[in-house]
C-alpha angles and dihedrals in degrees: 000000000000123000089247092053092048091049092051090057096050094091088059095051097072098054090041091053091048090051092052092046091049089060101034102043096064090050091049089048089061089056093046097048096044117111095232094177092061098027093119090053092051091047088054091059112122094241091056097049096042095047094046093049091048092047091050090052098044096043091050091053090044093055093051089052092046092052093048096045103029103048097060090040091054090049093051092048091047096050103031118103096184114131090237093057091090090055090048090052090050092051092049091052096047093098088061091070101023114104105253093233089057088053089052091052090049091052090048091051089051103040103020123110090266094032129121093263102008094071091054092048092053096045095043106032102014090238119146116187109178118094093016134109088256088060089056090054092048092051091049093049090050093056100033103045096073092054090055096043095050093049096046094042090056090054093046094047089058093058117108109251089219088079088065091050093048091050090049092052088053090056100259117144124219094268094049091045089052093048101040103031113020102041096049091049095052098042092119090056091046090051092049093046090048092053092050094046093047092049091049091049091048092052097044113130116145101053091040097053091045097047102026105023125214110283115157113247093007111053105352104110125183097279091047089047090056091051093048095045093049091075099042106027114013093181090056088051090051092048092051090046090054090053091053091045089053090050090051091052091049091051091050089049090053090052097044095103092052105043112001100067 
């Protein structure tokens, strides 16, 4: 780079540095303010263990549901040429931009005791979903599914359609083609989408607290545990935050070959 070129870029350095500092400094503050000497003790606090175990359970169930629901949905969106497909794709991606608390209200209005479907469930089957562990899973699916679908659809859309034709000439039906040809070829996209969806489910707060509440051991996931511990035991909140920060770094590391180059 010439001296003239470097000088021309100097006016951009200051705002760029401020942008980096704005993101990095709060993360460094977590590391600075953590009580490293007693970190193990803080991680052993009941709120930390309960919320992490619940998050591990609910996000695992969420990912199974996301795989089952999202993979066929991504395939249909990738291969459909219907004029309404674009609208279907837009509806699927709405939770990406919808405020999470609005998603929680929407879930409550659908599955609550006086909701569109929740009232029927309670009166007919005696099933009440809000403020239960099942509600946590539903909230996580609501926010995580679009991340998975968008990632996997992009991989599927890039597949050569001739593979479908070759499989058909060999006698494979659409379901077998999807299972034996499509899925193995887009495994990197599925892995990336799974990582994004799992991380989003793990970090979900707004929809969860609105639809499921924050009851220790039942609906208080890791983000809700951080919020609850911040008032009673700030060091426990910092310790739990460090765990979630570590998870975020691991997810980014897993995705480095796909997006970070």
